[in-house]
Legacy VTK file of the C-alpha trace (Angstrom):
# vtk DataFile Version 3.0
C-alpha trace
ASCII
DATASET POLYDATA
POINTS 306 float
-44.961 18.164 16.962
-47.482 20.105 17.806
-45.744 19.906 21.395
-42.400 20.554 19.919
-44.177 23.823 17.689
-45.396 25.590 20.706
-42.679 24.893 23.535
-40.246 26.567 20.668
-43.003 29.374 20.123
-43.262 30.371 23.571
-39.181 29.863 23.581
-38.971 32.704 20.778
-42.136 34.579 23.077
-39.737 34.410 26.085
-36.537 35.461 24.556
-38.610 38.779 22.297
-39.635 39.779 25.781
-36.474 39.391 27.622
-34.923 41.488 24.570
-37.824 44.159 24.927
-36.142 44.723 28.823
-32.642 44.506 27.695
-33.183 48.093 25.304
-34.230 50.330 28.023
-30.854 49.499 29.661
-28.707 51.911 27.594
-31.328 54.826 28.117
-31.288 53.880 31.224
-27.769 54.615 32.024
-26.899 57.123 29.736
-30.232 59.476 31.737
-27.978 58.327 34.625
-24.634 59.673 32.928
-26.529 63.061 32.076
-27.593 63.502 35.790
-24.533 62.146 37.979
-20.652 61.394 37.464
-20.534 58.170 38.313
-18.393 54.430 36.636
-19.933 51.750 34.453
-18.664 49.457 37.592
-20.676 51.591 40.547
-23.605 51.597 38.500
-23.111 47.223 37.263
-22.863 46.883 41.007
-25.682 48.751 42.082
-27.904 47.381 39.983
-26.982 43.824 41.444
-27.165 44.952 44.752
-31.014 45.851 43.947
-31.414 42.897 41.585
-29.366 39.854 43.412
-31.750 40.156 46.666
-34.661 40.070 44.759
-33.909 36.074 42.989
-32.474 35.026 46.268
-35.606 35.698 47.705
-37.233 34.988 44.636
-35.732 31.661 44.214
-35.975 30.186 48.111
-40.126 30.800 47.810
-40.039 28.630 44.715
-37.027 26.164 46.055
-36.400 26.043 49.200
-33.688 24.229 50.451
-33.114 22.946 47.314
-31.887 26.350 46.469
-28.956 24.654 47.158
-29.006 21.556 45.617
-26.096 22.375 42.676
-23.456 19.572 42.040
-19.541 20.351 42.829
-19.761 19.718 38.177
-21.889 22.807 37.849
-21.358 25.056 39.980
-18.743 25.979 38.083
-20.320 26.921 35.182
-23.144 29.093 37.378
-19.822 31.141 38.929
-18.695 31.329 35.337
-22.140 32.700 34.119
-22.222 35.658 36.643
-18.268 36.134 36.436
-19.034 36.876 32.193
-22.162 39.159 33.054
-20.838 41.270 35.408
-18.055 41.901 32.758
-20.079 42.054 29.801
-22.381 44.193 31.918
-19.651 46.335 33.197
-17.428 46.679 29.175
-21.473 47.991 27.963
-21.972 50.555 29.810
-18.327 51.969 29.334
-18.952 51.524 26.027
-21.946 53.712 26.478
-19.539 56.703 27.451
-17.669 56.749 24.670
-19.811 55.904 21.460
-23.700 56.645 22.840
-26.272 53.648 23.075
-26.998 53.801 19.147
-23.678 52.524 18.543
-22.802 50.523 21.744
-25.737 48.222 21.763
-25.642 47.357 18.010
-22.822 46.812 17.989
-22.374 44.582 21.241
-25.744 42.208 20.634
-25.520 41.817 17.050
-21.608 40.451 17.402
-23.405 38.359 19.702
-24.981 35.383 17.109
-22.024 35.493 15.175
-19.733 34.814 18.512
-22.567 32.525 20.000
-22.767 30.111 16.785
-18.669 29.181 16.262
-18.362 28.741 19.209
-21.841 26.335 19.927
-20.513 24.492 16.606
-17.398 23.861 17.918
-17.737 22.213 21.558
-20.306 20.183 19.858
-23.696 21.481 21.340
-25.144 22.499 17.806
-25.208 22.051 14.304
-26.329 25.150 11.852
-29.000 24.983 9.507
-29.709 26.637 6.956
-32.487 28.955 7.927
-30.411 29.803 11.102
-27.242 30.532 8.267
-29.216 32.907 6.424
-30.321 34.703 9.556
-26.941 35.109 10.949
-25.353 36.358 7.798
-28.790 38.451 7.084
-28.516 39.503 10.524
-24.473 40.618 10.091
-24.434 42.650 6.998
-27.738 44.732 8.893
-25.288 45.157 11.954
-22.943 47.141 9.429
-25.677 49.136 7.340
-27.028 50.528 11.124
-23.090 50.609 12.743
-19.961 51.524 10.229
-22.528 53.760 7.822
-23.945 56.098 10.141
-22.787 59.619 10.045
-20.598 61.183 12.692
-22.240 62.831 15.871
-20.690 63.879 19.508
-21.878 61.003 20.964
-19.105 59.026 18.323
-16.374 60.927 18.271
-14.537 58.502 20.501
-16.151 55.185 18.382
-13.087 53.261 17.955
-12.620 52.847 21.847
-16.178 52.473 22.691
-15.954 49.631 20.087
-13.489 47.944 21.584
-15.532 47.838 24.725
-18.413 46.638 22.966
-16.701 43.639 21.325
-15.543 43.164 24.990
-19.275 42.779 26.006
-20.030 40.400 23.261
-17.179 37.899 23.931
-18.219 38.183 27.721
-22.251 37.790 26.720
-21.937 34.622 24.181
-19.754 33.058 26.740
-22.535 33.549 29.486
-25.261 32.708 27.166
-23.705 29.554 26.165
-23.161 28.700 29.928
-26.891 29.099 30.437
-27.749 27.038 28.128
-25.563 24.283 29.696
-27.531 24.874 32.875
-30.972 25.087 31.162
-31.877 21.535 31.060
-31.285 20.582 35.020
-32.040 23.627 37.547
-34.919 25.572 36.977
-34.276 29.487 35.345
-34.479 31.416 39.064
-31.782 28.904 40.253
-29.162 29.300 37.996
-29.859 33.045 37.137
-29.270 33.509 41.549
-26.689 31.413 42.353
-24.827 33.167 38.909
-26.123 37.025 39.966
-24.357 36.230 43.488
-21.369 35.808 41.912
-20.968 38.450 39.377
-21.820 40.492 42.349
-18.766 39.814 44.194
-17.156 40.316 41.290
-18.308 43.517 40.933
-18.002 44.285 44.367
-13.999 43.398 43.879
-13.895 45.581 41.137
-15.409 48.508 42.837
-13.245 47.912 46.238
-9.928 47.780 44.028
-10.598 50.745 41.720
-11.750 54.750 42.713
-15.690 54.348 43.626
-18.137 56.884 42.609
-21.464 56.848 44.352
-24.361 58.300 42.155
-25.628 60.891 44.447
-28.847 62.668 42.769
-31.971 60.777 43.684
-32.873 60.419 39.685
-29.725 58.959 39.358
-31.106 56.136 41.932
-34.660 56.056 40.777
-32.783 55.125 37.645
-30.415 52.268 38.995
-33.745 50.861 40.396
-35.587 50.570 37.622
-32.011 48.544 36.502
-31.731 45.968 38.886
-35.777 45.384 38.809
-37.107 45.021 35.609
-33.924 44.696 32.955
-31.918 43.013 35.070
-33.770 40.975 37.292
-37.644 40.097 35.348
-35.644 39.830 32.124
-32.591 37.231 33.178
-35.121 35.277 34.537
-37.343 35.424 31.454
-34.031 34.638 29.290
-32.826 32.004 31.792
-36.132 29.956 31.123
-36.297 30.393 27.564
-32.860 28.931 26.618
-35.518 25.369 27.580
-37.118 26.004 24.796
-34.803 27.577 22.048
-30.828 27.460 21.008
-28.422 29.675 21.914
-28.110 30.312 18.967
-31.218 30.979 18.181
-31.819 32.872 21.373
-28.785 35.303 20.187
-29.995 36.206 17.269
-33.741 37.074 18.515
-32.137 39.950 21.389
-31.262 41.977 18.076
-34.504 43.744 18.981
-32.523 44.943 22.337
-30.667 47.041 19.134
-33.835 48.064 17.849
-35.428 49.009 21.124
-33.018 50.984 22.267
-32.355 52.947 19.114
-36.054 54.286 19.085
-35.491 55.179 22.543
-32.631 56.550 22.190
-33.493 58.846 18.930
-36.708 59.574 21.200
-34.948 60.690 23.900
-31.503 61.984 23.204
-32.320 62.907 19.579
-29.694 59.685 17.757
-30.320 59.277 14.509
-30.729 56.778 11.864
-29.485 57.316 8.609
-31.718 55.705 5.833
-28.753 52.761 5.630
-29.815 52.754 8.807
-33.274 51.666 8.519
-32.739 49.763 5.447
-30.272 47.436 8.447
-32.876 47.718 10.612
-35.011 46.318 8.366
-32.712 43.236 7.927
-32.228 42.239 11.444
-35.788 41.915 11.590
-36.153 39.348 9.183
-33.751 37.569 10.273
-35.727 37.827 13.214
-38.987 36.442 10.949
-36.730 33.593 9.877
-36.766 32.093 13.125
-39.930 32.966 13.905
-40.684 30.582 11.249
-38.905 27.717 11.481
-41.382 24.417 12.017
-39.270 22.768 14.981
-35.983 23.416 16.778
-33.316 21.707 15.216
-29.480 21.138 15.408
-29.696 20.657 18.977
-27.666 18.314 20.721
-27.862 18.114 23.918
-24.571 18.424 26.048
-24.917 17.447 29.514
LINES 1 307
306 0 1 2 3 4 5 6 7 8 9 10 11 12 13 14 15 16 17 18 19 20 21 22 23 24 25 26 27 28 29 30 31 32 33 34 35 36 37 38 39 40 41 42 43 44 45 46 47 48 49 50 51 52 53 54 55 56 57 58 59 60 61 62 63 64 65 66 67 68 69 70 71 72 73 74 75 76 77 78 79 80 81 82 83 84 85 86 87 88 89 90 91 92 93 94 95 96 97 98 99 100 101 102 103 104 105 106 107 108 109 110 111 112 113 114 115 116 117 118 119 120 121 122 123 124 125 126 127 128 129 130 131 132 133 134 135 136 137 138 139 140 141 142 143 144 145 146 147 148 149 150 151 152 153 154 155 156 157 158 159 160 161 162 163 164 165 166 167 168 169 170 171 172 173 174 175 176 177 178 179 180 181 182 183 184 185 186 187 188 189 190 191 192 193 194 195 196 197 198 199 200 201 202 203 204 205 206 207 208 209 210 211 212 213 214 215 216 217 218 219 220 221 222 223 224 225 226 227 228 229 230 231 232 233 234 235 236 237 238 239 240 241 242 243 244 245 246 247 248 249 250 251 252 253 254 255 256 257 258 259 260 261 262 263 264 265 266 267 268 269 270 271 272 273 274 275 276 277 278 279 280 281 282 283 284 285 286 287 288 289 290 291 292 293 294 295 296 297 298 299 300 301 302 303 304 305
């Protein structure tokens, strides 16, 4: 029992770390938009071109030729995970251009737990505990307070279009997370992440070549892309894939609600995006939903699907 508790705590800590790293993506992206006239597709391709070689190198150092030891039945899941990541990133970055950092991040991340839990139950991968259901309910109420009752601002003029891209990002992110959960028990985290990122890079390259490529042209823009590629991309996804060995996909998706809180605070400090009193209350509910999971004594409701 103590081993289960420790494993769950370690898994939660890893998800929290990845969520904090992901929370910096929005402000870094907004920073690129502020200094450069580029596209979300190119930003995503550029950061993948930074992150993927790093992941492949680290994976080779750890696993050597075992990096290619992937069953034919699992390879499509890794490639699908990468494709869904690419779609999610592109939709998320586009949403930021229309609706700003705070709204896009909150919508994308806060919708994910409901989607993940629903799909997990439908696929027979998990059964929901009462504590998890309560956490989901509080997180959704908190999301409504954070997003639905915010005052209008110049960065939210295209909120509806931004919300549509955010929904697409949430759906594809949820699918990617479930693929990662399915693969977590059988493969090293570096292996899953490296192969899925190769798939994502190829897809983003094709999308860029079939559309008008708008390359980043400023030094500041490229420095921010390098940051995006190393920290909230390569490092964060290694950490997150490791966490899926110890926590359920539903719990992981709820804990990542820390991401919009980090993004909101950074957006407030750097770009002046603010929260009303209702938004502060919503943030409190999100934090409490995470607290409920942190107090969970053991990992419940996990059915290994492989």
